C-alpha positions in Angstrom: -16.9 -10.5 142.9 -14.8 -13.2 141.0 -11.1 -13.5 141.8 -8.6 -13.1 139.0 -8.4 -16.7 138.1 -12.1 -17.3 138.1 -12.6 -14.1 136.0 -10.0 -15.4 133.5 -11.8 -18.8 133.3 -15.2 -17.1 132.6 -13.6 -15.0 129.9 -12.0 -18.0 128.3 -15.3 -20.0 128.4 -17.0 -17.1 126.6 -14.3 -17.3 123.9 -14.9 -21.1 123.5 -18.6 -20.7 123.3 -18.2 -18.1 120.5 -15.9 -20.3 118.5 -17.4 -20.9 115.0 -15.4 -24.0 114.1 -13.8 -27.1 115.6 -10.4 -25.8 114.5 -10.8 -22.5 116.4 -12.1 -24.2 119.5 -9.3 -26.8 119.5 -6.7 -24.1 119.1 -8.1 -22.2 122.1 -8.3 -25.3 124.2 -4.9 -26.7 123.5 -3.2 -23.4 124.3 -5.2 -23.0 127.5 -4.4 -26.6 128.7 -0.7 -26.1 127.8 -0.7 -23.1 130.2 -1.6 -25.6 133.0 1.1 -28.0 132.0 -0.9 -30.3 129.7 0.7 -30.0 126.3 -0.9 -33.0 124.5 -4.6 -33.8 124.4 -6.8 -36.5 122.9 -10.6 -35.9 122.7 -12.7 -38.8 121.6 -16.5 -39.1 121.0 -18.6 -42.0 119.8 -22.4 -42.1 119.4 -22.5 -45.8 118.9 -20.6 -47.3 121.7 -21.1 -51.0 122.3 -20.8 -52.9 125.6 -17.1 -53.1 126.3 -16.2 -51.3 123.1 -16.2 -47.9 121.3 -18.2 -48.8 118.3 -17.2 -48.6 114.6 -14.4 -46.3 113.6 -16.6 -44.5 111.0 -18.6 -43.0 113.9 -15.6 -41.7 115.9 -14.8 -38.1 116.3 -11.2 -37.7 117.4 -9.2 -34.4 118.0 -5.6 -34.5 119.1 -2.3 -32.6 119.0 -0.2 -35.7 119.8 2.3 -36.8 117.2 0.9 -38.7 114.2 3.0 -41.8 115.3 1.3 -41.8 118.7 -2.2 -41.3 117.3 -1.8 -44.0 114.6 -0.9 -46.5 117.3 -3.4 -45.3 119.9 -6.4 -45.4 117.5 -6.4 -49.1 117.0 -9.1 -51.4 118.4 -6.5 -53.4 120.4 -5.0 -50.3 122.0 -8.4 -48.7 122.7 -9.5 -51.9 124.4 -6.3 -52.4 126.4 -5.4 -48.8 127.4 -6.1 -48.8 131.2 -7.6 -45.2 131.3 -9.6 -45.9 128.1 -11.2 -48.9 129.9 -11.9 -46.6 132.9 -13.9 -44.2 130.8 -16.3 -46.9 129.7 -17.6 -47.4 133.2 -16.9 -44.1 135.0 -17.7 -40.4 134.7 -15.7 -37.4 136.0 -11.9 -36.8 136.3 -9.3 -39.3 137.3 -5.6 -39.1 137.9 -3.4 -41.5 136.0 -1.9 -42.5 139.4 -4.4 -45.4 139.5 -2.6 -47.0 136.5 0.8 -46.6 138.3 -0.7 -48.2 141.4 -2.2 -51.1 139.5 1.1 -51.6 137.7 3.0 -51.8 141.0 0.5 -54.2 142.5 0.6 -56.5 139.5 -3.0 -55.9 138.5 -2.3 -55.0 134.8 -2.6 -57.5 132.0 0.3 -58.2 129.6 -1.5 -56.2 127.0 -2.0 -53.3 129.3 1.7 -53.4 130.3 2.7 -53.3 126.6 0.5 -50.2 126.2 2.2 -48.7 129.3 5.6 -49.3 127.8 4.6 -47.7 124.5 3.3 -44.6 126.5 6.6 -44.3 128.3 8.6 -44.5 125.0 6.4 -41.6 123.7 6.8 -39.6 127.0 3.1 -40.1 127.8 3.7 -40.6 131.5 1.6 -38.4 133.7 -1.8 -36.8 133.3 -5.5 -36.9 133.9 -8.5 -38.3 132.0 -12.0 -36.8 132.0 -15.0 -39.0 131.1 -17.9 -36.8 130.2 -21.5 -37.3 131.2 -23.5 -37.9 128.0 -27.2 -37.9 127.2 -27.4 -40.7 124.7 -27.4 -44.3 125.9 -24.7 -45.3 123.4 -22.7 -42.0 123.6 -19.2 -42.0 125.2 -16.8 -39.1 125.3 -13.5 -38.5 127.1 -10.5 -36.2 127.2 -7.0 -37.4 128.0 -4.7 -34.7 129.2 -1.0 -35.6 129.0 1.5 -33.6 131.1 4.5 -32.1 129.3 7.8 -34.0 129.6 9.5 -33.4 132.9 6.3 -33.4 135.0 5.6 -36.6 137.0 2.3 -37.6 138.5 3.1 -35.9 141.8 3.5 -32.6 140.0 0.3 -33.2 138.0 -1.7 -34.0 141.1 -0.6 -30.8 142.7 -1.6 -28.9 139.6 -5.0 -30.5 139.7 -5.4 -29.8 143.4 -5.0 -26.1 142.6 -6.7 -25.8 139.1 -8.6 -29.0 138.6 -12.0 -27.5 139.0 -11.4 -24.9 136.3 -9.7 -27.4 134.0 -12.7 -29.8 134.3 -15.2 -27.1 133.7 -13.3 -25.8 130.7 -13.1 -29.3 129.1 -16.8 -30.0 129.8 -17.8 -26.8 128.0 -15.4 -27.7 125.2 -17.1 -31.1 124.9 -20.6 -29.7 124.8 -19.4 -27.2 122.1 -17.9 -30.0 120.0 -21.2 -31.9 120.3 -23.0 -28.9 118.7 -20.6 -28.4 115.8 -21.3 -29.9 112.3 -19.0 -31.7 110.0 -16.8 -33.5 112.5 -15.6 -37.1 112.0 -15.1 -39.0 108.8 -18.8 -38.9 107.5 -19.5 -36.1 105.1 -22.9 -35.6 103.3 -22.9 -33.5 100.2 -25.1 -30.3 100.2 -27.7 -32.0 98.0 -27.8 -35.1 100.2 -28.3 -33.0 103.2 -31.0 -30.9 101.4 -33.0 -34.0 100.4 -32.7 -35.6 103.8 -34.0 -32.4 105.4 -36.9 -32.4 103.0 -37.7 -36.0 103.9 -37.6 -35.0 107.5 -40.2 -32.3 106.7 -42.5 -35.0 105.4 -42.0 -34.5 101.7 -42.2 -37.5 99.3 -39.7 -38.2 96.6 -42.1 -36.8 93.9 -42.6 -33.6 96.0 -38.9 -33.2 96.5 -38.4 -33.7 92.7 -40.8 -30.8 92.0 -39.2 -28.6 94.6 -35.7 -29.0 93.4 -36.3 -29.4 89.7 -34.7 -32.8 89.5 -36.0 -36.3 88.6 -37.4 -38.7 91.1 -34.7 -41.1 90.1 -32.1 -38.4 91.0 -33.8 -37.9 94.4 -33.6 -41.6 95.1 -29.9 -41.7 94.0 -29.0 -39.0 96.4 -30.8 -40.8 99.2 -29.0 -44.0 98.3 -25.7 -42.2 98.5 -26.6 -40.6 101.8 -27.5 -44.0 103.2 -24.2 -45.5 102.0 -22.2 -42.5 103.5 -23.9 -42.9 106.8 -23.6 -46.7 106.8 -27.3 -47.4 107.3 -30.0 -49.3 105.4 -33.1 -47.1 105.5 -33.8 -43.5 104.9 -35.3 -43.1 108.3 -32.1 -44.4 109.8 -30.1 -42.0 107.6 -32.1 -39.0 108.8 -31.7 -40.0 112.5 -28.0 -40.6 112.2 -27.4 -37.4 110.2 -29.2 -35.5 112.9 -27.0 -37.2 115.6 -23.9 -36.1 113.6 -25.1 -32.5 113.2 -25.1 -33.0 109.4 -28.6 -31.8 108.9 -30.6 -28.8 110.1 -27.5 -26.6 110.6 -26.6 -23.2 109.3 -23.4 -24.3 107.5 -21.8 -27.6 106.7 
């Protein structure tokens, strides 16, 4: 029989799995993490990570309840490259205390850029927390969650919270990540219903002329929608467009 905390976690996981939108999921997750003392979160996902980098901005999915000022500064290429815990996520999986940043700072192992990022965090009361780097299936996929402790909690407090609840927190965030990966219409790329419909027809092996007959539009209009879909997805060929749209859950889904 599950103890009370484990039963609560299982019930919460069921709620998350049943969430029908990213907004509903995020609302559930932020409230739950706040109950553990983590009142600000940043979730980031890219499916086109490059060596030492996070790939083009158009491919990012970012969810956060930090202030707009913090997010605007954080989501720059310079900050993403220099943030110590962000750099950690590029080469590690699992959960890690932010204590390692404090230790590196004390021992003089942080670069000038990293130290500037640390000062900005302190000014924004982003002082203590944990980062989870998720295991991904794609060779260029990277995803992570940064959990910032509420003001007043130092890293000693946070590490004690993690010692008691870390297993449940990590499981909850992993399930949230997997749920986010399955949801459509996240990120800045949006295909129109017609673009999606035509790409799906291409994926079913239909030619432009066959699609024209099925939809009652001209071949030229079919080609126009495919051209617009390629432009929206930032690719050169229709085959690439179909593959990327599938990665982004923009095709073959119930609702968009």
